[in-house]
ROZA-687752 format. One record per residue: y, x, z of N, C-alpha, C in turn. Coordinates in nm, 2 decimals, always signed. Each point is the difference from the previous one (the first is absolute). Layout:
BEGIN
{n_north = Y, n_east = X, n_up = Z, ca_north = Y, ca_east = X, ca_up = Z, c_north = Y, c_east = X, c_up = Z}
...
//
This chain:
BEGIN
{n_north = +1.97, n_east = -1.41, n_up = +0.41, ca_north = -0.09, ca_east = -0.09, ca_up = +0.06, c_north = -0.04, c_east = +0.05, c_up = +0.13}
{n_north = +0.00, n_east = -0.09, n_up = +0.10, ca_north = -0.03, ca_east = +0.04, ca_up = +0.14, c_north = -0.08, c_east = -0.11, c_up = +0.07}
{n_north = -0.09, n_east = +0.05, n_up = +0.09, ca_north = -0.08, ca_east = -0.10, ca_up = +0.07, c_north = +0.07, c_east = -0.04, c_up = +0.12}
{n_north = -0.01, n_east = -0.13, n_up = +0.04, ca_north = +0.06, ca_east = -0.05, ca_up = +0.12, c_north = -0.11, c_east = -0.10, c_up = +0.07}
{n_north = +0.01, n_east = +0.00, n_up = +0.12, ca_north = -0.09, ca_east = -0.10, ca_up = +0.08, c_north = +0.07, c_east = -0.12, c_up = +0.04}
{n_north = -0.06, n_east = -0.11, n_up = -0.03, ca_north = +0.07, ca_east = -0.13, ca_up = +0.04, c_north = -0.03, c_east = -0.02, c_up = +0.15}
{n_north = +0.07, n_east = -0.09, n_up = +0.06, ca_north = -0.02, ca_east = -0.03, ca_up = +0.15, c_north = -0.14, c_east = -0.03, c_up = +0.03}
{n_north = -0.08, n_east = -0.06, n_up = -0.10, ca_north = -0.14, ca_east = -0.03, ca_up = +0.03, c_north = -0.09, c_east = +0.12, c_up = -0.04}
{n_north = +0.06, n_east = +0.12, n_up = -0.02, ca_north = -0.06, ca_east = +0.13, ca_up = -0.03, c_north = -0.08, c_east = +0.00, c_up = -0.14}
{n_north = +0.05, n_east = -0.07, n_up = -0.09, ca_north = -0.05, ca_east = +0.01, ca_up = -0.14, c_north = +0.09, c_east = +0.10, c_up = -0.07}
{n_north = -0.06, n_east = +0.09, n_up = -0.09, ca_north = +0.07, ca_east = +0.10, ca_up = -0.07, c_north = +0.05, c_east = -0.07, c_up = -0.14}
{n_north = +0.13, n_east = +0.02, n_up = -0.01, ca_north = +0.06, ca_east = -0.05, ca_up = -0.13, c_north = +0.07, c_east = +0.12, c_up = -0.06}
{n_north = +0.00, n_east = +0.00, n_up = -0.14, ca_north = +0.07, ca_east = +0.10, ca_up = -0.07, c_north = +0.13, c_east = -0.05, c_up = -0.06}
{n_north = +0.10, n_east = +0.07, n_up = +0.03, ca_north = +0.14, ca_east = -0.04, ca_up = -0.04, c_north = +0.06, c_east = +0.10, c_up = -0.09}
{n_north = +0.06, n_east = -0.05, n_up = -0.11, ca_north = +0.08, ca_east = +0.08, ca_up = -0.09, c_north = +0.15, c_east = -0.02, c_up = +0.04}
{n_north = +0.07, n_east = +0.12, n_up = +0.03, ca_north = +0.13, ca_east = -0.01, ca_up = +0.05, c_north = +0.09, c_east = +0.06, c_up = -0.11}
{n_north = +0.10, n_east = -0.07, n_up = -0.04, ca_north = +0.10, ca_east = +0.05, ca_up = -0.09, c_north = +0.14, c_east = -0.01, c_up = +0.06}
{n_north = +0.08, n_east = +0.11, n_up = -0.01, ca_north = +0.14, ca_east = +0.00, ca_up = +0.07, c_north = +0.10, c_east = +0.06, c_up = -0.11}
{n_north = +0.11, n_east = -0.07, n_up = -0.01, ca_north = +0.10, ca_east = +0.04, ca_up = -0.10, c_north = +0.13, c_east = +0.00, c_up = +0.08}
{n_north = +0.07, n_east = +0.12, n_up = +0.00, ca_north = +0.13, ca_east = +0.00, ca_up = +0.07, c_north = +0.11, c_east = -0.07, c_up = -0.08}
{n_north = +0.09, n_east = -0.06, n_up = +0.07, ca_north = +0.10, ca_east = -0.08, ca_up = -0.07, c_north = +0.12, c_east = +0.11, c_up = -0.01}
{n_north = +0.03, n_east = +0.04, n_up = -0.12, ca_north = +0.10, ca_east = +0.10, ca_up = -0.02, c_north = +0.14, c_east = -0.04, c_up = +0.04}
{n_north = +0.04, n_east = -0.12, n_up = +0.00, ca_north = +0.13, ca_east = -0.06, ca_up = +0.03, c_north = +0.02, c_east = -0.01, c_up = +0.15}
{n_north = -0.10, n_east = +0.02, n_up = +0.07, ca_north = +0.02, ca_east = -0.02, ca_up = +0.15, c_north = +0.01, c_east = +0.13, c_up = +0.07}
{n_north = +0.12, n_east = +0.03, n_up = +0.06, ca_north = +0.03, ca_east = +0.13, ca_up = +0.07, c_north = -0.09, c_east = +0.02, c_up = +0.12}
{n_north = -0.05, n_east = -0.12, n_up = +0.05, ca_north = -0.09, ca_east = +0.01, ca_up = +0.13, c_north = -0.14, c_east = +0.04, c_up = -0.03}
{n_north = -0.04, n_east = +0.02, n_up = -0.13, ca_north = -0.13, ca_east = +0.04, ca_up = -0.03, c_north = -0.10, c_east = -0.11, c_up = +0.00}
{n_north = +0.04, n_east = -0.12, n_up = -0.03, ca_north = -0.10, ca_east = -0.11, ca_up = +0.00, c_north = -0.11, c_east = +0.02, c_up = -0.10}
{n_north = -0.12, n_east = -0.05, n_up = +0.03, ca_north = -0.11, ca_east = +0.01, ca_up = -0.09, c_north = -0.07, c_east = -0.13, c_up = -0.02}
{n_north = -0.03, n_east = -0.04, n_up = -0.12, ca_north = -0.08, ca_east = -0.12, ca_up = -0.03, c_north = -0.14, c_east = +0.04, c_up = +0.00}
{n_north = -0.08, n_east = -0.06, n_up = +0.08, ca_north = -0.14, ca_east = +0.03, ca_up = +0.02, c_north = -0.09, c_east = -0.12, c_up = -0.03}
{n_north = -0.11, n_east = +0.02, n_up = -0.08, ca_north = -0.09, ca_east = -0.10, ca_up = -0.02, c_north = -0.14, c_east = +0.04, c_up = +0.04}
{n_north = -0.08, n_east = -0.09, n_up = +0.05, ca_north = -0.13, ca_east = +0.02, ca_up = +0.04, c_north = -0.09, c_east = -0.09, c_up = -0.07}
{n_north = -0.11, n_east = +0.06, n_up = -0.06, ca_north = -0.10, ca_east = -0.08, ca_up = -0.07, c_north = -0.14, c_east = +0.02, c_up = +0.06}
{n_north = -0.07, n_east = -0.11, n_up = +0.03, ca_north = -0.14, ca_east = +0.02, ca_up = +0.05, c_north = -0.09, c_east = +0.02, c_up = -0.12}
{n_north = -0.05, n_east = +0.12, n_up = +0.00, ca_north = -0.10, ca_east = +0.04, ca_up = -0.12, c_north = -0.14, c_east = +0.02, c_up = +0.05}
{n_north = -0.03, n_east = -0.06, n_up = +0.11, ca_north = -0.13, ca_east = +0.01, ca_up = +0.06, c_north = -0.11, c_east = -0.05, c_up = -0.10}
{n_north = +0.01, n_east = -0.11, n_up = -0.06, ca_north = -0.09, ca_east = -0.05, ca_up = -0.10, c_north = -0.03, c_east = +0.10, c_up = -0.12}
{n_north = +0.11, n_east = +0.06, n_up = -0.05, ca_north = -0.01, ca_east = +0.10, ca_up = -0.10, c_north = -0.07, c_east = +0.12, c_up = +0.04}
{n_north = +0.03, n_east = +0.04, n_up = +0.12, ca_north = -0.06, ca_east = +0.12, ca_up = +0.06, c_north = -0.15, c_east = -0.02, c_up = +0.03}
{n_north = -0.04, n_east = -0.11, n_up = +0.05, ca_north = -0.14, ca_east = -0.04, ca_up = +0.02, c_north = -0.08, c_east = -0.01, c_up = -0.12}
{n_north = +0.07, n_east = -0.06, n_up = -0.10, ca_north = -0.07, ca_east = -0.01, ca_up = -0.13, c_north = -0.03, c_east = +0.14, c_up = -0.07}
{n_north = +0.10, n_east = +0.08, n_up = +0.01, ca_north = +0.00, ca_east = +0.13, ca_up = -0.05, c_north = -0.11, c_east = +0.08, c_up = +0.08}
{n_north = -0.01, n_east = -0.01, n_up = +0.13, ca_north = -0.10, ca_east = +0.07, ca_up = +0.08, c_north = -0.14, c_east = -0.05, c_up = -0.04}
{n_north = -0.01, n_east = -0.13, n_up = -0.02, ca_north = -0.14, ca_east = -0.05, ca_up = -0.05, c_north = -0.04, c_east = +0.06, c_up = -0.14}
{n_north = +0.10, n_east = +0.01, n_up = -0.09, ca_north = -0.03, ca_east = +0.05, ca_up = -0.13, c_north = -0.04, c_east = +0.15, c_up = +0.01}
{n_north = +0.07, n_east = +0.08, n_up = +0.08, ca_north = -0.03, ca_east = +0.14, ca_up = +0.02, c_north = -0.14, c_east = +0.01, c_up = +0.06}
{n_north = -0.04, n_east = -0.08, n_up = +0.10, ca_north = -0.13, ca_east = +0.00, ca_up = +0.07, c_north = -0.11, c_east = -0.03, c_up = -0.11}
{n_north = +0.03, n_east = -0.10, n_up = -0.08, ca_north = -0.09, ca_east = -0.05, ca_up = -0.10, c_north = -0.03, c_east = +0.11, c_up = -0.10}
{n_north = +0.11, n_east = +0.08, n_up = -0.05, ca_north = -0.02, ca_east = +0.10, ca_up = -0.10, c_north = -0.08, c_east = +0.12, c_up = +0.07}
{n_north = +0.02, n_east = +0.03, n_up = +0.13, ca_north = -0.07, ca_east = +0.11, ca_up = +0.06, c_north = -0.14, c_east = -0.05, c_up = +0.01}
{n_north = -0.03, n_east = -0.12, n_up = +0.03, ca_north = -0.14, ca_east = -0.05, ca_up = +0.02, c_north = -0.07, c_east = +0.02, c_up = -0.14}
{n_north = +0.07, n_east = -0.04, n_up = -0.10, ca_north = -0.07, ca_east = +0.01, ca_up = -0.13, c_north = -0.02, c_east = +0.14, c_up = -0.05}
{n_north = +0.09, n_east = +0.09, n_up = +0.04, ca_north = -0.02, ca_east = +0.14, ca_up = -0.03, c_north = -0.12, c_east = +0.05, c_up = +0.07}
{n_north = -0.02, n_east = -0.03, n_up = +0.12, ca_north = -0.11, ca_east = +0.04, ca_up = +0.08, c_north = -0.13, c_east = -0.06, c_up = -0.06}
{n_north = +0.00, n_east = -0.12, n_up = -0.04, ca_north = -0.12, ca_east = -0.06, ca_up = -0.06, c_north = -0.03, c_east = +0.06, c_up = -0.13}
{n_north = +0.11, n_east = +0.03, n_up = -0.08, ca_north = -0.03, ca_east = +0.07, ca_up = -0.13, c_north = -0.06, c_east = +0.14, c_up = +0.02}
{n_north = +0.05, n_east = +0.07, n_up = +0.10, ca_north = -0.06, ca_east = +0.13, ca_up = +0.03, c_north = -0.15, c_east = -0.01, c_up = +0.04}
{n_north = -0.02, n_east = -0.11, n_up = +0.08, ca_north = -0.14, ca_east = -0.02, ca_up = +0.05, c_north = -0.09, c_east = -0.03, c_up = -0.12}
{n_north = +0.04, n_east = -0.09, n_up = -0.08, ca_north = -0.07, ca_east = -0.04, ca_up = -0.12, c_north = -0.03, c_east = +0.13, c_up = -0.09}
{n_north = +0.11, n_east = +0.07, n_up = -0.02, ca_north = -0.02, ca_east = +0.13, ca_up = -0.08, c_north = -0.10, c_east = +0.09, c_up = +0.06}
{n_north = +0.00, n_east = +0.02, n_up = +0.12, ca_north = -0.10, ca_east = +0.09, ca_up = +0.07, c_north = -0.14, c_east = -0.05, c_up = -0.01}
{n_north = -0.02, n_east = -0.14, n_up = +0.01, ca_north = -0.13, ca_east = -0.06, ca_up = -0.01, c_north = -0.05, c_east = +0.01, c_up = -0.14}
{n_north = +0.08, n_east = -0.02, n_up = -0.10, ca_north = -0.04, ca_east = +0.00, ca_up = -0.14, c_north = -0.04, c_east = +0.15, c_up = -0.03}
{n_north = +0.09, n_east = +0.09, n_up = +0.04, ca_north = -0.03, ca_east = +0.15, ca_up = -0.02, c_north = -0.13, c_east = +0.04, c_up = +0.06}
{n_north = -0.02, n_east = -0.04, n_up = +0.13, ca_north = -0.13, ca_east = +0.02, ca_up = +0.07, c_north = -0.12, c_east = -0.05, c_up = -0.07}
{n_north = +0.01, n_east = -0.13, n_up = -0.04, ca_north = -0.11, ca_east = -0.06, ca_up = -0.07, c_north = -0.03, c_east = +0.06, c_up = -0.13}
{n_north = +0.10, n_east = +0.04, n_up = -0.07, ca_north = -0.03, ca_east = +0.07, ca_up = -0.13, c_north = -0.07, c_east = +0.13, c_up = +0.03}
{n_north = +0.04, n_east = +0.07, n_up = +0.10, ca_north = -0.06, ca_east = +0.13, ca_up = +0.04, c_north = -0.15, c_east = -0.03, c_up = +0.04}
{n_north = -0.03, n_east = -0.09, n_up = +0.07, ca_north = -0.13, ca_east = -0.04, ca_up = +0.05, c_north = -0.09, c_east = -0.04, c_up = -0.12}
{n_north = +0.06, n_east = -0.07, n_up = -0.09, ca_north = -0.08, ca_east = -0.03, ca_up = -0.13, c_north = -0.03, c_east = +0.12, c_up = -0.08}
{n_north = +0.10, n_east = +0.09, n_up = -0.01, ca_north = -0.02, ca_east = +0.13, ca_up = -0.08, c_north = -0.11, c_east = +0.08, c_up = +0.07}
{n_north = +0.00, n_east = +0.01, n_up = +0.13, ca_north = -0.09, ca_east = +0.08, ca_up = +0.07, c_north = -0.14, c_east = -0.06, c_up = -0.01}
{n_north = -0.01, n_east = -0.13, n_up = +0.01, ca_north = -0.14, ca_east = -0.07, ca_up = -0.02, c_north = -0.05, c_east = +0.02, c_up = -0.14}
{n_north = +0.09, n_east = +0.00, n_up = -0.10, ca_north = -0.05, ca_east = +0.03, ca_up = -0.14, c_north = -0.05, c_east = +0.14, c_up = -0.01}
{n_north = +0.08, n_east = +0.09, n_up = +0.07, ca_north = -0.04, ca_east = +0.14, ca_up = +0.00, c_north = -0.14, c_east = +0.02, c_up = +0.06}
{n_north = -0.02, n_east = -0.07, n_up = +0.12, ca_north = -0.14, ca_east = +0.01, ca_up = +0.06, c_north = -0.11, c_east = -0.05, c_up = -0.09}
{n_north = +0.03, n_east = -0.11, n_up = -0.07, ca_north = -0.10, ca_east = -0.06, ca_up = -0.09, c_north = -0.02, c_east = +0.10, c_up = -0.12}
{n_north = +0.10, n_east = +0.06, n_up = -0.04, ca_north = -0.01, ca_east = +0.09, ca_up = -0.11, c_north = -0.09, c_east = +0.12, c_up = +0.03}
{n_north = +0.02, n_east = +0.05, n_up = +0.13, ca_north = -0.08, ca_east = +0.11, ca_up = +0.04, c_north = -0.15, c_east = -0.04, c_up = +0.02}
{n_north = -0.03, n_east = -0.13, n_up = +0.02, ca_north = -0.14, ca_east = -0.05, ca_up = +0.02, c_north = -0.07, c_east = -0.02, c_up = -0.13}
{n_north = +0.06, n_east = +0.00, n_up = -0.11, ca_north = -0.07, ca_east = -0.03, ca_up = -0.13, c_north = -0.01, c_east = +0.13, c_up = -0.08}
{n_north = -0.10, n_east = +0.00, n_up = -0.09, ca_north = -0.02, ca_east = +0.11, ca_up = -0.09, c_north = +0.02, c_east = -0.03, c_up = -0.15}
{n_north = -0.01, n_east = -0.13, n_up = -0.02, ca_north = +0.02, ca_east = -0.05, ca_up = -0.15, c_north = +0.14, c_east = +0.04, c_up = -0.04}
{n_north = +0.01, n_east = +0.07, n_up = -0.11, ca_north = +0.14, ca_east = +0.04, ca_up = -0.05, c_north = +0.08, c_east = -0.12, c_up = -0.04}
{n_north = -0.06, n_east = -0.11, n_up = -0.05, ca_north = +0.08, ca_east = -0.11, ca_up = -0.03, c_north = +0.06, c_east = -0.07, c_up = +0.13}
{n_north = -0.08, n_east = +0.00, n_up = +0.10, ca_north = +0.04, ca_east = -0.06, ca_up = +0.13, c_north = +0.11, c_east = +0.09, c_up = +0.06}
{n_north = -0.02, n_east = +0.13, n_up = +0.00, ca_north = +0.10, ca_east = +0.09, ca_up = +0.05, c_north = +0.14, c_east = -0.02, c_up = -0.07}
{n_north = -0.01, n_east = -0.01, n_up = -0.13, ca_north = +0.12, ca_east = -0.02, ca_up = -0.09, c_north = +0.07, c_east = -0.13, c_up = +0.05}
{n_north = -0.09, n_east = -0.11, n_up = +0.01, ca_north = +0.06, ca_east = -0.13, ca_up = +0.04, c_north = +0.07, c_east = +0.00, c_up = +0.14}
{n_north = -0.06, n_east = +0.08, n_up = +0.10, ca_north = +0.06, ca_east = +0.01, ca_up = +0.13, c_north = +0.13, c_east = +0.08, c_up = -0.02}
{n_north = +0.00, n_east = +0.10, n_up = -0.08, ca_north = +0.13, ca_east = +0.09, ca_up = -0.01, c_north = +0.11, c_east = -0.09, c_up = -0.07}
{n_north = -0.04, n_east = -0.08, n_up = -0.09, ca_north = +0.09, ca_east = -0.08, ca_up = -0.07, c_north = +0.06, c_east = -0.11, c_up = +0.10}
{n_north = -0.08, n_east = -0.05, n_up = +0.07, ca_north = +0.05, ca_east = -0.10, ca_up = +0.11, c_north = +0.08, c_east = +0.06, c_up = +0.10}
{n_north = -0.03, n_east = +0.13, n_up = +0.04, ca_north = +0.10, ca_east = +0.07, ca_up = +0.09, c_north = +0.13, c_east = +0.03, c_up = -0.06}
{n_north = +0.00, n_east = +0.03, n_up = -0.14, ca_north = +0.12, ca_east = +0.03, ca_up = -0.06, c_north = +0.08, c_east = -0.13, c_up = -0.01}
{n_north = -0.06, n_east = -0.12, n_up = -0.02, ca_north = +0.08, ca_east = -0.13, ca_up = +0.00, c_north = +0.06, c_east = -0.02, c_up = +0.14}
{n_north = -0.08, n_east = +0.03, n_up = +0.10, ca_north = +0.06, ca_east = -0.03, ca_up = +0.14, c_north = +0.11, c_east = +0.10, c_up = +0.02}
{n_north = -0.01, n_east = +0.12, n_up = -0.04, ca_north = +0.11, ca_east = +0.10, ca_up = +0.00, c_north = +0.12, c_east = -0.06, c_up = -0.07}
{n_north = -0.02, n_east = -0.05, n_up = -0.12, ca_north = +0.11, ca_east = -0.06, ca_up = -0.08, c_north = +0.07, c_east = -0.11, c_up = +0.08}
{n_north = -0.08, n_east = -0.08, n_up = +0.06, ca_north = +0.06, ca_east = -0.12, ca_up = +0.08, c_north = +0.08, c_east = +0.06, c_up = +0.11}
{n_north = -0.06, n_east = +0.11, n_up = +0.07, ca_north = +0.08, ca_east = +0.05, ca_up = +0.11, c_north = +0.13, c_east = +0.06, c_up = -0.04}
{n_north = +0.00, n_east = +0.06, n_up = -0.12, ca_north = +0.13, ca_east = +0.06, ca_up = -0.05, c_north = +0.10, c_east = -0.11, c_up = -0.03}
{n_north = -0.05, n_east = -0.10, n_up = -0.06, ca_north = +0.09, ca_east = -0.12, ca_up = -0.03, c_north = +0.05, c_east = -0.06, c_up = +0.12}
{n_north = -0.09, n_east = -0.02, n_up = +0.10, ca_north = +0.04, ca_east = -0.06, ca_up = +0.13, c_north = +0.11, c_east = +0.10, c_up = +0.06}
{n_north = -0.02, n_east = +0.12, n_up = +0.01, ca_north = +0.09, ca_east = +0.10, ca_up = +0.06, c_north = +0.13, c_east = -0.01, c_up = -0.07}
{n_north = +0.00, n_east = +0.00, n_up = -0.13, ca_north = +0.13, ca_east = +0.00, ca_up = -0.07, c_north = +0.08, c_east = -0.12, c_up = +0.02}
{n_north = -0.07, n_east = -0.12, n_up = +0.01, ca_north = +0.07, ca_east = -0.13, ca_up = +0.02, c_north = +0.05, c_east = +0.00, c_up = +0.14}
{n_north = -0.07, n_east = +0.05, n_up = +0.10, ca_north = +0.04, ca_east = +0.00, ca_up = +0.14, c_north = +0.12, c_east = +0.09, c_up = +0.01}
{n_north = +0.01, n_east = +0.11, n_up = -0.07, ca_north = +0.12, ca_east = +0.09, ca_up = +0.02, c_north = +0.12, c_east = -0.04, c_up = -0.09}
{n_north = -0.01, n_east = -0.12, n_up = -0.07, ca_north = +0.11, ca_east = -0.04, ca_up = -0.08, c_north = +0.12, c_east = -0.04, c_up = +0.09}
{n_north = +0.11, n_east = +0.02, n_up = -0.04, ca_north = +0.12, ca_east = -0.04, ca_up = +0.07, c_north = +0.02, c_east = -0.15, c_up = +0.02}
{n_north = -0.03, n_east = -0.07, n_up = -0.11, ca_north = +0.02, ca_east = -0.14, ca_up = -0.01, c_north = -0.11, c_east = -0.07, c_up = -0.07}
{n_north = -0.09, n_east = -0.06, n_up = +0.07, ca_north = -0.12, ca_east = -0.07, ca_up = -0.06, c_north = +0.04, c_east = -0.11, c_up = -0.09}
{n_north = +0.12, n_east = -0.06, n_up = +0.02, ca_north = +0.04, ca_east = -0.11, ca_up = -0.08, c_north = +0.05, c_east = +0.04, c_up = -0.14}
{n_north = +0.04, n_east = +0.13, n_up = -0.01, ca_north = +0.06, ca_east = +0.05, ca_up = -0.11, c_north = -0.06, c_east = +0.14, c_up = -0.04}
{n_north = -0.12, n_east = +0.00, n_up = -0.06, ca_north = -0.07, ca_east = +0.12, ca_up = -0.03, c_north = +0.04, c_east = +0.05, c_up = -0.14}
{n_north = +0.05, n_east = +0.12, n_up = -0.01, ca_north = +0.04, ca_east = +0.06, ca_up = -0.14, c_north = -0.13, c_east = +0.03, c_up = -0.07}
{n_north = -0.05, n_east = -0.09, n_up = -0.08, ca_north = -0.13, ca_east = +0.01, ca_up = -0.07, c_north = -0.02, c_east = +0.13, c_up = -0.08}
{n_north = +0.10, n_east = +0.04, n_up = -0.06, ca_north = +0.00, ca_east = +0.12, ca_up = -0.09, c_north = -0.02, c_east = +0.12, c_up = +0.09}
{n_north = +0.08, n_east = +0.01, n_up = +0.11, ca_north = -0.01, ca_east = +0.12, ca_up = +0.09, c_north = -0.14, c_east = -0.02, c_up = +0.08}
{n_north = -0.04, n_east = -0.11, n_up = +0.04, ca_north = -0.12, ca_east = -0.02, ca_up = +0.06, c_north = -0.12, c_east = +0.04, c_up = -0.08}
{n_north = +0.00, n_east = -0.04, n_up = -0.13, ca_north = -0.11, ca_east = +0.04, ca_up = -0.08, c_north = +0.00, c_east = +0.15, c_up = -0.03}
{n_north = +0.12, n_east = +0.06, n_up = -0.01, ca_north = +0.00, ca_east = +0.15, ca_up = -0.02, c_north = -0.06, c_east = +0.07, c_up = +0.12}
{n_north = +0.05, n_east = -0.04, n_up = +0.12, ca_north = -0.06, ca_east = +0.06, ca_up = +0.12, c_north = -0.14, c_east = -0.03, c_up = +0.02}
{n_north = -0.05, n_east = -0.11, n_up = -0.03, ca_north = -0.14, ca_east = -0.04, ca_up = +0.01, c_north = -0.08, c_east = +0.09, c_up = -0.09}
{n_north = +0.04, n_east = +0.01, n_up = -0.12, ca_north = -0.07, ca_east = +0.08, ca_up = -0.11, c_north = +0.00, c_east = +0.15, c_up = +0.06}
{n_north = +0.10, n_east = +0.04, n_up = +0.05, ca_north = +0.01, ca_east = +0.14, ca_up = +0.06, c_north = -0.10, c_east = +0.01, c_up = +0.10}
{n_north = -0.01, n_east = -0.09, n_up = +0.10, ca_north = -0.09, ca_east = +0.00, ca_up = +0.11, c_north = -0.15, c_east = +0.00, c_up = -0.06}
{n_north = -0.02, n_east = -0.09, n_up = -0.09, ca_north = -0.14, ca_east = -0.01, ca_up = -0.05, c_north = -0.03, c_east = +0.13, c_up = -0.08}
{n_north = +0.08, n_east = +0.06, n_up = -0.07, ca_north = -0.03, ca_east = +0.12, ca_up = -0.08, c_north = -0.03, c_east = +0.11, c_up = +0.11}
{n_north = +0.07, n_east = +0.01, n_up = +0.10, ca_north = -0.03, ca_east = +0.09, ca_up = +0.11, c_north = -0.13, c_east = -0.03, c_up = +0.06}
{n_north = -0.02, n_east = -0.12, n_up = +0.04, ca_north = -0.12, ca_east = -0.03, ca_up = +0.08, c_north = -0.13, c_east = +0.02, c_up = -0.09}
{n_north = +0.01, n_east = -0.03, n_up = -0.13, ca_north = -0.12, ca_east = +0.02, ca_up = -0.09, c_north = +0.00, c_east = +0.14, c_up = -0.06}
{n_north = +0.09, n_east = +0.08, n_up = +0.03, ca_north = +0.01, ca_east = +0.13, ca_up = -0.06, c_north = -0.01, c_east = +0.01, c_up = -0.15}
{n_north = +0.08, n_east = -0.10, n_up = -0.07, ca_north = +0.00, ca_east = -0.02, ca_up = -0.14, c_north = +0.06, c_east = +0.13, c_up = -0.06}
{n_north = -0.05, n_east = +0.04, n_up = -0.11, ca_north = +0.04, ca_east = +0.12, ca_up = -0.06, c_north = +0.13, c_east = -0.03, c_up = -0.08}
{n_north = +0.08, n_east = +0.10, n_up = -0.03, ca_north = +0.12, ca_east = -0.01, ca_up = -0.08, c_north = -0.03, c_east = -0.06, c_up = -0.14}
{n_north = -0.12, n_east = +0.05, n_up = -0.05, ca_north = -0.03, ca_east = -0.06, ca_up = -0.14, c_north = -0.02, c_east = -0.15, c_up = +0.00}
{n_north = -0.08, n_east = -0.04, n_up = +0.10, ca_north = -0.02, ca_east = -0.15, ca_up = +0.01, c_north = +0.12, c_east = -0.08, c_up = +0.02}
{n_north = +0.09, n_east = +0.06, n_up = +0.09, ca_north = +0.13, ca_east = -0.06, ca_up = +0.02, c_north = +0.08, c_east = -0.02, c_up = -0.13}
{n_north = +0.00, n_east = +0.11, n_up = -0.07, ca_north = +0.08, ca_east = -0.01, ca_up = -0.13, c_north = -0.07, c_east = -0.09, c_up = -0.10}
{n_north = -0.13, n_east = -0.02, n_up = +0.00, ca_north = -0.07, ca_east = -0.10, ca_up = -0.09, c_north = +0.05, c_east = -0.13, c_up = +0.04}
{n_north = +0.02, n_east = -0.03, n_up = +0.12, ca_north = +0.04, ca_east = -0.13, ca_up = +0.05, c_north = +0.15, c_east = -0.02, c_up = -0.01}
{n_north = +0.07, n_east = +0.10, n_up = -0.06, ca_north = +0.14, ca_east = -0.02, ca_up = -0.02, c_north = +0.08, c_east = +0.03, c_up = +0.12}
{n_north = -0.05, n_east = +0.07, n_up = +0.10, ca_north = +0.07, ca_east = +0.02, ca_up = +0.12, c_north = +0.02, c_east = +0.15, c_up = +0.02}
{n_north = +0.12, n_east = +0.05, n_up = +0.01, ca_north = +0.02, ca_east = +0.14, ca_up = +0.02, c_north = -0.01, c_east = +0.03, c_up = +0.15}
{n_north = -0.10, n_east = +0.09, n_up = +0.03, ca_north = -0.03, ca_east = +0.03, ca_up = +0.14, c_north = -0.05, c_east = +0.14, c_up = +0.01}
{n_north = +0.06, n_east = +0.08, n_up = +0.08, ca_north = -0.05, ca_east = +0.14, ca_up = +0.01, c_north = -0.07, c_east = +0.00, c_up = +0.14}
{n_north = -0.12, n_east = +0.03, n_up = +0.00, ca_north = -0.08, ca_east = +0.01, ca_up = +0.13, c_north = +0.04, c_east = +0.12, c_up = +0.08}
{n_north = +0.01, n_east = -0.02, n_up = +0.13, ca_north = +0.02, ca_east = +0.11, ca_up = +0.09, c_north = -0.13, c_east = +0.06, c_up = +0.02}
{n_north = +0.01, n_east = +0.14, n_up = +0.01, ca_north = -0.13, ca_east = +0.08, ca_up = +0.01, c_north = -0.07, c_east = -0.03, c_up = +0.14}
//
C-alpha cells in the first residue's frame, strides 16, 4: 500500500499488485492498482477510537481509584474523631468494604479482556487479594475451605 497525491492534492491510498508473465522473454508484468483509501480511512478511525476509549478507561480508573482513596481517608478521619467502640468498629468495617471495592476494581481494570473474564481465576485471585488485605489467618482460610499460606 502506498500513498499518492491526486492532481487536486488529495491523498489516496493505492494497493499495487504485480505479477511477472513467465512466458514473456521481455519480462512483461501484469500490474493492478486498487484504491483502498476508504478502507485505510475506516481503519484509521477505528484505531483512533480504540485509543480514545483506552484513554477514557484509564481516566475513569484513576478517578474511581482516587475517589475510593478519598472515601477511605475520610472514614479514617471520622474513626479517629470518635471514642465509642461500636462507632470505631463500624468505621473500620466501612473502610474494609471500601478496600474490598478498590481491590475488585483494580482486578477488573487489570483484566486482559473485560468481555470474557475467567470467573474461576478471577474469584481465586480476588480471594487471595482479600485474604492478604484483611490478614486472614491460615486457620480461618482453611475453615472457609480455601488453602492459603500467609506470607510473613
